[in-house]
CHARMM-style PDB file with segment names, atoms N, HN, CA, C and O in Angstrom:
ATOM      1  N   MET     1     208.013  34.334  80.881  1.00  0.00      PROA
ATOM      2  CA  MET     1     206.955  33.761  81.688  1.00  0.00      PROA
ATOM      3  C   MET     1     206.027  34.856  82.231  1.00  0.00      PROA
ATOM      4  O   MET     1     204.806  34.699  82.227  1.00  0.00      PROA
ATOM      5  N   GLU     2     206.615  35.964  82.697  1.00  0.00      PROA
ATOM      6  HN  GLU     2     207.607  36.092  82.700  1.00  0.00      PROA
ATOM      7  CA  GLU     2     205.815  37.058  83.241  1.00  0.00      PROA
ATOM      8  C   GLU     2     204.890  37.644  82.178  1.00  0.00      PROA
ATOM      9  O   GLU     2     203.755  38.018  82.475  1.00  0.00      PROA
ATOM     10  N   ALA     3     205.374  37.721  80.944  1.00  0.00      PROA
ATOM     11  HN  ALA     3     206.295  37.417  80.702  1.00  0.00      PROA
ATOM     12  CA  ALA     3     204.551  38.258  79.853  1.00  0.00      PROA
ATOM     13  C   ALA     3     203.351  37.348  79.589  1.00  0.00      PROA
ATOM     14  O   ALA     3     202.253  37.835  79.319  1.00  0.00      PROA
ATOM     15  N   ALA     4     203.551  36.049  79.665  1.00  0.00      PROA
ATOM     16  HN  ALA     4     204.443  35.654  79.884  1.00  0.00      PROA
ATOM     17  CA  ALA     4     202.455  35.105  79.449  1.00  0.00      PROA
ATOM     18  C   ALA     4     201.412  35.223  80.561  1.00  0.00      PROA
ATOM     19  O   ALA     4     200.211  35.177  80.293  1.00  0.00      PROA
ATOM     20  N   ILE     5     201.862  35.373  81.791  1.00  0.00      PROA
ATOM     21  HN  ILE     5     202.837  35.410  82.008  1.00  0.00      PROA
ATOM     22  CA  ILE     5     200.941  35.545  82.923  1.00  0.00      PROA
ATOM     23  C   ILE     5     200.157  36.844  82.751  1.00  0.00      PROA
ATOM     24  O   ILE     5     198.946  36.878  82.970  1.00  0.00      PROA
ATOM     25  N   SER     6     200.846  37.904  82.362  1.00  0.00      PROA
ATOM     26  HN  SER     6     201.830  37.877  82.184  1.00  0.00      PROA
ATOM     27  CA  SER     6     200.194  39.196  82.155  1.00  0.00      PROA
ATOM     28  C   SER     6     199.123  39.100  81.068  1.00  0.00      PROA
ATOM     29  O   SER     6     198.040  39.666  81.215  1.00  0.00      PROA
ATOM     30  N   LYS     7     199.416  38.396  79.992  1.00  0.00      PROA
ATOM     31  HN  LYS     7     200.296  37.936  79.872  1.00  0.00      PROA
ATOM     32  CA  LYS     7     198.438  38.218  78.914  1.00  0.00      PROA
ATOM     33  C   LYS     7     197.240  37.398  79.392  1.00  0.00      PROA
ATOM     34  O   LYS     7     196.100  37.681  79.023  1.00  0.00      PROA
ATOM     35  N   ALA     8     197.501  36.387  80.210  1.00  0.00      PROA
ATOM     36  HN  ALA     8     198.426  36.157  80.511  1.00  0.00      PROA
ATOM     37  CA  ALA     8     196.407  35.573  80.752  1.00  0.00      PROA
ATOM     38  C   ALA     8     195.508  36.411  81.662  1.00  0.00      PROA
ATOM     39  O   ALA     8     194.286  36.269  81.633  1.00  0.00      PROA
ATOM     40  N   ILE     9     196.109  37.276  82.462  1.00  0.00      PROA
ATOM     41  HN  ILE     9     197.102  37.392  82.486  1.00  0.00      PROA
ATOM     42  CA  ILE     9     195.330  38.156  83.341  1.00  0.00      PROA
ATOM     43  C   ILE     9     194.487  39.114  82.506  1.00  0.00      PROA
ATOM     44  O   ILE     9     193.309  39.320  82.801  1.00  0.00      PROA
ATOM     45  N   LYS    10     195.075  39.698  81.474  1.00  0.00      PROA
ATOM     46  HN  LYS    10     196.031  39.531  81.234  1.00  0.00      PROA
ATOM     47  CA  LYS    10     194.329  40.616  80.608  1.00  0.00      PROA
ATOM     48  C   LYS    10     193.174  39.895  79.900  1.00  0.00      PROA
ATOM     49  O   LYS    10     192.094  40.461  79.735  1.00  0.00      PROA
ATOM     50  N   PHE    11     193.404  38.657  79.488  1.00  0.00      PROA
ATOM     51  HN  PHE    11     194.282  38.197  79.622  1.00  0.00      PROA
ATOM     52  CA  PHE    11     192.338  37.860  78.876  1.00  0.00      PROA
ATOM     53  C   PHE    11     191.200  37.677  79.874  1.00  0.00      PROA
ATOM     54  O   PHE    11     190.031  37.857  79.532  1.00  0.00      PROA
ATOM     55  N   TYR    12     191.544  37.319  81.102  1.00  0.00      PROA
ATOM     56  HN  TYR    12     192.493  37.173  81.380  1.00  0.00      PROA
ATOM     57  CA  TYR    12     190.537  37.160  82.154  1.00  0.00      PROA
ATOM     58  C   TYR    12     189.757  38.462  82.363  1.00  0.00      PROA
ATOM     59  O   TYR    12     188.529  38.456  82.441  1.00  0.00      PROA
ATOM     60  N   GLN    13     190.489  39.578  82.453  1.00  0.00      PROA
ATOM     61  HN  GLN    13     191.487  39.584  82.390  1.00  0.00      PROA
ATOM     62  CA  GLN    13     189.840  40.869  82.697  1.00  0.00      PROA
ATOM     63  C   GLN    13     188.887  41.258  81.565  1.00  0.00      PROA
ATOM     64  O   GLN    13     187.816  41.810  81.814  1.00  0.00      PROA
ATOM     65  N   ASN    14     189.276  40.971  80.337  1.00  0.00      PROA
ATOM     66  HN  ASN    14     190.147  40.522  80.135  1.00  0.00      PROA
ATOM     67  CA  ASN    14     188.491  41.407  79.179  1.00  0.00      PROA
ATOM     68  C   ASN    14     187.351  40.467  78.794  1.00  0.00      PROA
ATOM     69  O   ASN    14     186.320  40.921  78.298  1.00  0.00      PROA
ATOM     70  N   PHE    15     187.523  39.164  79.016  1.00  0.00      PROA
ATOM     71  HN  PHE    15     188.360  38.795  79.419  1.00  0.00      PROA
ATOM     72  CA  PHE    15     186.553  38.211  78.498  1.00  0.00      PROA
ATOM     73  C   PHE    15     185.823  37.385  79.552  1.00  0.00      PROA
ATOM     74  O   PHE    15     184.688  36.969  79.316  1.00  0.00      PROA
ATOM     75  N   ILE    16     186.425  37.141  80.686  1.00  0.00      PROA
ATOM     76  HN  ILE    16     187.346  37.479  80.878  1.00  0.00      PROA
ATOM     77  CA  ILE    16     185.792  36.293  81.701  1.00  0.00      PROA
ATOM     78  C   ILE    16     185.144  37.127  82.801  1.00  0.00      PROA
ATOM     79  O   ILE    16     183.972  36.933  83.123  1.00  0.00      PROA
ATOM     80  N   SER    17     185.892  38.036  83.365  1.00  0.00      PROA
ATOM     81  HN  SER    17     186.844  38.193  83.103  1.00  0.00      PROA
ATOM     82  CA  SER    17     185.410  38.844  84.482  1.00  0.00      PROA
ATOM     83  C   SER    17     184.112  39.603  84.185  1.00  0.00      PROA
ATOM     84  O   SER    17     183.220  39.616  85.033  1.00  0.00      PROA
ATOM     85  N   PRO    18     183.972  40.235  83.015  1.00  0.00      PROA
ATOM     86  CA  PRO    18     182.716  40.963  82.753  1.00  0.00      PROA
ATOM     87  C   PRO    18     181.475  40.067  82.804  1.00  0.00      PROA
ATOM     88  O   PRO    18     180.392  40.530  83.162  1.00  0.00      PROA
ATOM     89  N   GLY    19     181.624  38.814  82.456  1.00  0.00      PROA
ATOM     90  HN  GLY    19     182.504  38.437  82.166  1.00  0.00      PROA
ATOM     91  CA  GLY    19     180.499  37.890  82.471  1.00  0.00      PROA
ATOM     92  C   GLY    19     180.137  37.380  83.850  1.00  0.00      PROA
ATOM     93  O   GLY    19     179.049  36.838  84.043  1.00  0.00      PROA
ATOM     94  N   LEU    20     181.030  37.544  84.810  1.00  0.00      PROA
ATOM     95  HN  LEU    20     181.914  37.985  84.653  1.00  0.00      PROA
ATOM     96  CA  LEU    20     180.765  37.050  86.157  1.00  0.00      PROA
ATOM     97  C   LEU    20     179.818  37.957  86.930  1.00  0.00      PROA
ATOM     98  O   LEU    20     179.069  37.495  87.791  1.00  0.00      PROA
ATOM     99  N   GLY    21     179.855  39.227  86.625  1.00  0.00      PROA
ATOM    100  HN  GLY    21     180.464  39.602  85.925  1.00  0.00      PROA
ATOM    101  CA  GLY    21     178.966  40.163  87.288  1.00  0.00      PROA
ATOM    102  C   GLY    21     179.329  40.464  88.729  1.00  0.00      PROA
ATOM    103  O   GLY    21     178.593  41.179  89.409  1.00  0.00      PROA
ATOM    104  N   LEU    22     180.419  39.951  89.200  1.00  0.00      PROA
ATOM    105  HN  LEU    22     181.018  39.371  88.647  1.00  0.00      PROA
ATOM    106  CA  LEU    22     180.863  40.202  90.567  1.00  0.00      PROA
ATOM    107  C   LEU    22     181.855  41.351  90.575  1.00  0.00      PROA
ATOM    108  O   LEU    22     182.524  41.614  89.576  1.00  0.00      PROA
ATOM    109  N   HSD    23     181.943  42.020  91.689  1.00  0.00      PROA
ATOM    110  HN  HSD    23     181.399  41.807  92.501  1.00  0.00      PROA
ATOM    111  CA  HSD    23     182.874  43.135  91.797  1.00  0.00      PROA
ATOM    112  C   HSD    23     183.829  42.886  92.955  1.00  0.00      PROA
ATOM    113  O   HSD    23     183.426  42.425  94.022  1.00  0.00      PROA
ATOM    114  N   CYS    24     185.075  43.192  92.733  1.00  0.00      PROA
ATOM    115  HN  CYS    24     185.402  43.567  91.866  1.00  0.00      PROA
ATOM    116  CA  CYS    24     186.098  43.018  93.756  1.00  0.00      PROA
ATOM    117  C   CYS    24     185.892  44.058  94.858  1.00  0.00      PROA
ATOM    118  O   CYS    24     185.551  45.208  94.581  1.00  0.00      PROA
ATOM    119  N   ARG    25     186.098  43.648  96.095  1.00  0.00      PROA
ATOM    120  HN  ARG    25     186.374  42.714  96.320  1.00  0.00      PROA
ATOM    121  CA  ARG    25     185.944  44.574  97.224  1.00  0.00      PROA
ATOM    122  C   ARG    25     187.168  45.467  97.397  1.00  0.00      PROA
ATOM    123  O   ARG    25     187.172  46.372  98.231  1.00  0.00      PROA
ATOM    124  N   PHE    26     188.193  45.209  96.613  1.00  0.00      PROA
ATOM    125  HN  PHE    26     188.189  44.474  95.935  1.00  0.00      PROA
ATOM    126  CA  PHE    26     189.427  45.982  96.705  1.00  0.00      PROA
ATOM    127  C   PHE    26     189.610  46.865  95.483  1.00  0.00      PROA
ATOM    128  O   PHE    26     189.009  46.634  94.433  1.00  0.00      PROA
ATOM    129  N   TRP    27     190.446  47.876  95.635  1.00  0.00      PROA
ATOM    130  HN  TRP    27     190.934  48.064  96.487  1.00  0.00      PROA
ATOM    131  CA  TRP    27     190.919  48.666  94.505  1.00  0.00      PROA
ATOM    132  C   TRP    27     192.430  48.721  94.605  1.00  0.00      PROA
ATOM    133  O   TRP    27     192.951  49.087  95.659  1.00  0.00      PROA
ATOM    134  N   PRO    28     193.142  48.379  93.574  1.00  0.00      PROA
ATOM    135  CA  PRO    28     192.667  47.843  92.299  1.00  0.00      PROA
ATOM    136  C   PRO    28     192.091  46.437  92.473  1.00  0.00      PROA
ATOM    137  O   PRO    28     192.285  45.796  93.506  1.00  0.00      PROA
ATOM    138  N   SER    29     191.392  45.978  91.459  1.00  0.00      PROA
ATOM    139  HN  SER    29     191.234  46.499  90.620  1.00  0.00      PROA
ATOM    140  CA  SER    29     190.801  44.637  91.516  1.00  0.00      PROA
ATOM    141  C   SER    29     191.903  43.606  91.739  1.00  0.00      PROA
ATOM    142  O   SER    29     193.080  43.886  91.513  1.00  0.00      PROA
ATOM    143  N   CYS    30     191.519  42.431  92.179  1.00  0.00      PROA
ATOM    144  HN  CYS    30     190.563  42.204  92.363  1.00  0.00      PROA
ATOM    145  CA  CYS    30     192.514  41.396  92.472  1.00  0.00      PROA
ATOM    146  C   CYS    30     193.349  41.033  91.243  1.00  0.00      PROA
ATOM    147  O   CYS    30     194.553  40.800  91.354  1.00  0.00      PROA
ATOM    148  N   SER    31     192.715  40.986  90.084  1.00  0.00      PROA
ATOM    149  HN  SER    31     191.737  41.175  89.994  1.00  0.00      PROA
ATOM    150  CA  SER    31     193.479  40.650  88.881  1.00  0.00      PROA
ATOM    151  C   SER    31     194.455  41.764  88.524  1.00  0.00      PROA
ATOM    152  O   SER    31     195.589  41.486  88.133  1.00  0.00      PROA
ATOM    153  N   GLU    32     194.036  43.016  88.653  1.00  0.00      PROA
ATOM    154  HN  GLU    32     193.115  43.242  88.972  1.00  0.00      PROA
ATOM    155  CA  GLU    32     194.938  44.135  88.354  1.00  0.00      PROA
ATOM    156  C   GLU    32     196.052  44.221  89.397  1.00  0.00      PROA
ATOM    157  O   GLU    32     197.198  44.519  89.061  1.00  0.00      PROA
ATOM    158  N   TYR    33     195.719  43.962  90.649  1.00  0.00      PROA
ATOM    159  HN  TYR    33     194.788  43.720  90.922  1.00  0.00      PROA
ATOM    160  CA  TYR    33     196.707  43.925  91.728  1.00  0.00      PROA
ATOM    161  C   TYR    33     197.790  42.895  91.405  1.00  0.00      PROA
ATOM    162  O   TYR    33     198.982  43.171  91.538  1.00  0.00      PROA
ATOM    163  N   THR    34     197.362  41.715  90.982  1.00  0.00      PROA
ATOM    164  HN  THR    34     196.394  41.491  90.874  1.00  0.00      PROA
ATOM    165  CA  THR    34     198.306  40.646  90.645  1.00  0.00      PROA
ATOM    166  C   THR    34     199.193  41.052  89.484  1.00  0.00      PROA
ATOM    167  O   THR    34     200.403  40.824  89.517  1.00  0.00      PROA
ATOM    168  N   ASN    35     198.609  41.650  88.465  1.00  0.00      PROA
ATOM    169  HN  ASN    35     197.627  41.835  88.438  1.00  0.00      PROA
ATOM    170  CA  ASN    35     199.380  42.108  87.312  1.00  0.00      PROA
ATOM    171  C   ASN    35     200.433  43.129  87.749  1.00  0.00      PROA
ATOM    172  O   ASN    35     201.591  43.043  87.340  1.00  0.00      PROA
ATOM    173  N   GLN    36     200.032  44.088  88.575  1.00  0.00      PROA
ATOM    174  HN  GLN    36     199.091  44.158  88.907  1.00  0.00      PROA
ATOM    175  CA  GLN    36     200.966  45.104  89.065  1.00  0.00      PROA
ATOM    176  C   GLN    36     202.051  44.486  89.943  1.00  0.00      PROA
ATOM    177  O   GLN    36     203.223  44.846  89.829  1.00  0.00      PROA
ATOM    178  N   ALA    37     201.667  43.561  90.816  1.00  0.00      PROA
ATOM    179  HN  ALA    37     200.715  43.268  90.909  1.00  0.00      PROA
ATOM    180  CA  ALA    37     202.627  42.937  91.729  1.00  0.00      PROA
ATOM    181  C   ALA    37     203.684  42.144  90.964  1.00  0.00      PROA
ATOM    182  O   ALA    37     204.865  42.196  91.307  1.00  0.00      PROA
ATOM    183  N   ILE    38     203.271  41.415  89.937  1.00  0.00      PROA
ATOM    184  HN  ILE    38     202.311  41.372  89.658  1.00  0.00      PROA
ATOM    185  CA  ILE    38     204.224  40.630  89.150  1.00  0.00      PROA
ATOM    186  C   ILE    38     205.157  41.551  88.376  1.00  0.00      PROA
ATOM    187  O   ILE    38     206.352  41.275  88.275  1.00  0.00      PROA
ATOM    188  N   LYS    39     204.628  42.641  87.830  1.00  0.00      PROA
ATOM    189  HN  LYS    39     203.657  42.865  87.912  1.00  0.00      PROA
ATOM    190  CA  LYS    39     205.479  43.593  87.108  1.00  0.00      PROA
ATOM    191  C   LYS    39     206.466  44.277  88.055  1.00  0.00      PROA
ATOM    192  O   LYS    39     207.612  44.530  87.685  1.00  0.00      PROA
ATOM    193  N   LYS    40     206.024  44.574  89.267  1.00  0.00      PROA
ATOM    194  HN  LYS    40     205.092  44.368  89.568  1.00  0.00      PROA
ATOM    195  CA  LYS    40     206.860  45.304  90.216  1.00  0.00      PROA
ATOM    196  C   LYS    40     207.888  44.411  90.913  1.00  0.00      PROA
ATOM    197  O   LYS    40     209.040  44.808  91.092  1.00  0.00      PROA
ATOM    198  N   TYR    41     207.467  43.195  91.307  1.00  0.00      PROA
ATOM    199  HN  TYR    41     206.532  42.872  91.161  1.00  0.00      PROA
ATOM    200  CA  TYR    41     208.321  42.344  92.138  1.00  0.00      PROA
ATOM    201  C   TYR    41     208.792  41.058  91.477  1.00  0.00      PROA
ATOM    202  O   TYR    41     209.620  40.342  92.041  1.00  0.00      PROA
ATOM    203  N   GLY    42     208.281  40.756  90.294  1.00  0.00      PROA
ATOM    204  HN  GLY    42     207.609  41.337  89.836  1.00  0.00      PROA
ATOM    205  CA  GLY    42     208.641  39.506  89.648  1.00  0.00      PROA
ATOM    206  C   GLY    42     207.620  38.422  89.959  1.00  0.00      PROA
ATOM    207  O   GLY    42     206.729  38.603  90.788  1.00  0.00      PROA
ATOM    208  N   LEU    43     207.769  37.302  89.281  1.00  0.00      PROA
ATOM    209  HN  LEU    43     208.493  37.155  88.607  1.00  0.00      PROA
ATOM    210  CA  LEU    43     206.774  36.238  89.348  1.00  0.00      PROA
ATOM    211  C   LEU    43     206.676  35.607  90.733  1.00  0.00      PROA
ATOM    212  O   LEU    43     205.570  35.358  91.212  1.00  0.00      PROA
ATOM    213  N   LYS    44     207.793  35.346  91.378  1.00  0.00      PROA
ATOM    214  HN  LYS    44     208.691  35.548  90.988  1.00  0.00      PROA
ATOM    215  CA  LYS    44     207.772  34.649  92.666  1.00  0.00      PROA
ATOM    216  C   LYS    44     207.089  35.489  93.749  1.00  0.00      PROA
ATOM    217  O   LYS    44     206.121  35.037  94.360  1.00  0.00      PROA
ATOM    218  N   LYS    45     207.578  36.689  93.988  1.00  0.00      PROA
ATOM    219  HN  LYS    45     208.365  37.056  93.492  1.00  0.00      PROA
ATOM    220  CA  LYS    45     206.999  37.531  95.033  1.00  0.00      PROA
ATOM    221  C   LYS    45     205.609  38.022  94.628  1.00  0.00      PROA
ATOM    222  O   LYS    45     204.718  38.115  95.472  1.00  0.00      PROA
ATOM    223  N   GLY    46     205.417  38.334  93.357  1.00  0.00      PROA
ATOM    224  HN  GLY    46     206.141  38.258  92.671  1.00  0.00      PROA
ATOM    225  CA  GLY    46     204.104  38.769  92.885  1.00  0.00      PROA
ATOM    226  C   GLY    46     203.038  37.702  93.100  1.00  0.00      PROA
ATOM    227  O   GLY    46     201.905  38.015  93.466  1.00  0.00      PROA
ATOM    228  N   SER    47     203.403  36.443  92.872  1.00  0.00      PROA
ATOM    229  HN  SER    47     204.324  36.190  92.575  1.00  0.00      PROA
ATOM    230  CA  SER    47     202.466  35.340  93.100  1.00  0.00      PROA
ATOM    231  C   SER    47     202.150  35.181  94.582  1.00  0.00      PROA
ATOM    232  O   SER    47     201.008  34.907  94.949  1.00  0.00      PROA
ATOM    233  N   LEU    48     203.150  35.351  95.425  1.00  0.00      PROA
ATOM    234  HN  LEU    48     204.078  35.574  95.127  1.00  0.00      PROA
ATOM    235  CA  LEU    48     202.934  35.284  96.873  1.00  0.00      PROA
ATOM    236  C   LEU    48     201.969  36.388  97.313  1.00  0.00      PROA
ATOM    237  O   LEU    48     201.063  36.146  98.110  1.00  0.00      PROA
ATOM    238  N   LEU    49     202.170  37.593  96.793  1.00  0.00      PROA
ATOM    239  HN  LEU    49     202.906  37.790  96.146  1.00  0.00      PROA
ATOM    240  CA  LEU    49     201.271  38.698  97.124  1.00  0.00      PROA
ATOM    241  C   LEU    49     199.852  38.419  96.633  1.00  0.00      PROA
ATOM    242  O   LEU    49     198.882  38.783  97.298  1.00  0.00      PROA
ATOM    243  N   PHE    50     199.730  37.780  95.478  1.00  0.00      PROA
ATOM    244  HN  PHE    50     200.518  37.485  94.938  1.00  0.00      PROA
ATOM    245  CA  PHE    50     198.416  37.390  94.956  1.00  0.00      PROA
ATOM    246  C   PHE    50     197.708  36.450  95.929  1.00  0.00      PROA
ATOM    247  O   PHE    50     196.535  36.652  96.242  1.00  0.00      PROA
ATOM    248  N   PHE    51     198.406  35.434  96.405  1.00  0.00      PROA
ATOM    249  HN  PHE    51     199.359  35.270  96.151  1.00  0.00      PROA
ATOM    250  CA  PHE    51     197.786  34.476  97.324  1.00  0.00      PROA
ATOM    251  C   PHE    51     197.404  35.133  98.645  1.00  0.00      PROA
ATOM    252  O   PHE    51     196.363  34.817  99.221  1.00  0.00      PROA
ATOM    253  N   LYS    52     198.247  36.050  99.127  1.00  0.00      PROA
ATOM    254  HN  LYS    52     199.093  36.307  98.659  1.00  0.00      PROA
ATOM    255  CA  LYS    52     197.908  36.776 100.352  1.00  0.00      PROA
ATOM    256  C   LYS    52     196.668  37.633 100.141  1.00  0.00      PROA
ATOM    257  O   LYS    52     195.830  37.751 101.035  1.00  0.00      PROA
ATOM    258  N   ARG    53     196.552  38.223  98.974  1.00  0.00      PROA
ATOM    259  HN  ARG    53     197.233  38.127  98.247  1.00  0.00      PROA
ATOM    260  CA  ARG    53     195.390  39.057  98.652  1.00  0.00      PROA
ATOM    261  C   ARG    53     194.127  38.212  98.600  1.00  0.00      PROA
ATOM    262  O   ARG    53     193.091  38.613  99.130  1.00  0.00      PROA
ATOM    263  N   ILE    54     194.202  37.057  97.972  1.00  0.00      PROA
ATOM    264  HN  ILE    54     195.044  36.731  97.541  1.00  0.00      PROA
ATOM    265  CA  ILE    54     193.043  36.171  97.861  1.00  0.00      PROA
ATOM    266  C   ILE    54     192.570  35.723  99.243  1.00  0.00      PROA
ATOM    267  O   ILE    54     191.369  35.569  99.464  1.00  0.00      PROA
ATOM    268  N   LEU    55     193.495  35.515 100.167  1.00  0.00      PROA
ATOM    269  HN  LEU    55     194.470  35.641  99.988  1.00  0.00      PROA
ATOM    270  CA  LEU    55     193.112  35.118 101.525  1.00  0.00      PROA
ATOM    271  C   LEU    55     192.316  36.205 102.240  1.00  0.00      PROA
ATOM    272  O   LEU    55     191.552  35.915 103.160  1.00  0.00      PROA
ATOM    273  N   LYS    56     192.494  37.457 101.817  1.00  0.00      PROA
ATOM    274  HN  LYS    56     193.115  37.693 101.069  1.00  0.00      PROA
ATOM    275  CA  LYS    56     191.744  38.566 102.417  1.00  0.00      PROA
ATOM    276  C   LYS    56     190.371  38.746 101.774  1.00  0.00      PROA
ATOM    277  O   LYS    56     189.581  39.573 102.230  1.00  0.00      PROA
ATOM    278  N   CYS    57     190.084  37.998 100.744  1.00  0.00      PROA
ATOM    279  HN  CYS    57     190.726  37.326 100.374  1.00  0.00      PROA
ATOM    280  CA  CYS    57     188.832  38.161 100.001  1.00  0.00      PROA
ATOM    281  C   CYS    57     187.733  37.318 100.653  1.00  0.00      PROA
ATOM    282  O   CYS    57     187.520  36.160 100.292  1.00  0.00      PROA
ATOM    283  N   HSD    58     187.050  37.919 101.611  1.00  0.00      PROA
ATOM    284  HN  HSD    58     187.223  38.859 101.905  1.00  0.00      PROA
ATOM    285  CA  HSD    58     185.931  37.266 102.281  1.00  0.00      PROA
ATOM    286  C   HSD    58     184.979  38.346 102.794  1.00  0.00      PROA
ATOM    287  O   HSD    58     185.358  39.514 102.871  1.00  0.00      PROA
ATOM    288  N   PRO    59     183.771  37.975 103.140  1.00  0.00      PROA
ATOM    289  CA  PRO    59     182.758  38.975 103.512  1.00  0.00      PROA
ATOM    290  C   PRO    59     183.097  39.808 104.748  1.00  0.00      PROA
ATOM    291  O   PRO    59     182.537  40.890 104.925  1.00  0.00      PROA
ATOM    292  N   TRP    60     183.989  39.336 105.596  1.00  0.00      PROA
ATOM    293  HN  TRP    60     184.443  38.457 105.453  1.00  0.00      PROA
ATOM    294  CA  TRP    60     184.296  40.047 106.829  1.00  0.00      PROA
ATOM    295  C   TRP    60     185.440  41.039 106.681  1.00  0.00      PROA
ATOM    296  O   TRP    60     185.729  41.792 107.612  1.00  0.00      PROA
ATOM    297  N   HSD    61     186.090  41.051 105.533  1.00  0.00      PROA
ATOM    298  HN  HSD    61     185.855  40.440 104.777  1.00  0.00      PROA
ATOM    299  CA  HSD    61     187.157  42.029 105.291  1.00  0.00      PROA
ATOM    300  C   HSD    61     186.534  43.253 104.631  1.00  0.00      PROA
ATOM    301  O   HSD    61     185.763  43.115 103.681  1.00  0.00      PROA
ATOM    302  N   PRO    62     186.859  44.451 105.120  1.00  0.00      PROA
ATOM    303  CA  PRO    62     186.217  45.647 104.571  1.00  0.00      PROA
ATOM    304  C   PRO    62     186.647  46.003 103.150  1.00  0.00      PROA
ATOM    305  O   PRO    62     185.969  46.781 102.479  1.00  0.00      PROA
ATOM    306  N   GLY    63     187.767  45.442 102.681  1.00  0.00      PROA
ATOM    307  HN  GLY    63     188.317  44.810 103.226  1.00  0.00      PROA
ATOM    308  CA  GLY    63     188.249  45.803 101.347  1.00  0.00      PROA
ATOM    309  C   GLY    63     188.914  47.161 101.380  1.00  0.00      PROA
ATOM    310  O   GLY    63     189.512  47.538 102.387  1.00  0.00      PROA
ATOM    311  N   GLY    64     188.815  47.902 100.282  1.00  0.00      PROA
ATOM    312  HN  GLY    64     188.329  47.595  99.464  1.00  0.00      PROA
ATOM    313  CA  GLY    64     189.402  49.232 100.214  1.00  0.00      PROA
ATOM    314  C   GLY    64     190.598  49.273  99.288  1.00  0.00      PROA
ATOM    315  O   GLY    64     190.783  48.395  98.445  1.00  0.00      PROA
ATOM    316  N   ILE    65     191.407  50.307  99.456  1.00  0.00      PROA
ATOM    317  HN  ILE    65     191.256  51.021 100.140  1.00  0.00      PROA
ATOM    318  CA  ILE    65     192.598  50.484  98.624  1.00  0.00      PROA
ATOM    319  C   ILE    65     193.708  49.596  99.161  1.00  0.00      PROA
ATOM    320  O   ILE    65     194.031  49.634 100.348  1.00  0.00      PROA
ATOM    321  N   ASP    66     194.283  48.801  98.280  1.00  0.00      PROA
ATOM    322  HN  ASP    66     194.020  48.769  97.316  1.00  0.00      PROA
ATOM    323  CA  ASP    66     195.346  47.869  98.654  1.00  0.00      PROA
ATOM    324  C   ASP    66     196.293  47.760  97.465  1.00  0.00      PROA
ATOM    325  O   ASP    66     196.051  46.989  96.535  1.00  0.00      PROA
ATOM    326  N   LEU    67     197.359  48.528  97.502  1.00  0.00      PROA
ATOM    327  HN  LEU    67     197.555  49.154  98.257  1.00  0.00      PROA
ATOM    328  CA  LEU    67     198.321  48.541  96.395  1.00  0.00      PROA
ATOM    329  C   LEU    67     199.446  47.549  96.649  1.00  0.00      PROA
ATOM    330  O   LEU    67     199.812  47.307  97.799  1.00  0.00      PROA
ATOM    331  N   PRO    68     200.000  46.972  95.578  1.00  0.00      PROA
ATOM    332  CA  PRO    68     201.128  46.041  95.767  1.00  0.00      PROA
ATOM    333  C   PRO    68     202.396  46.756  96.184  1.00  0.00      PROA
ATOM    334  OT1 PRO    68     203.428  46.116  96.382  1.00  0.00      PROA
TER     335      PRO     68
END
């Protein structure tokens, strides 16, 4: 399951994200953060970290370096 999620994230990064023209306020990007979090902590905790990261994605958050 984790491999399928990782492939879906890579597909998004390579084919969808470049067309959006938007840039993530964080480093690594939210998609890369999610990929790293799932590889490091597994699907359950990695997904939780993804949702917490998305909640921080708003104009009032300064962004910056945020590693899983």
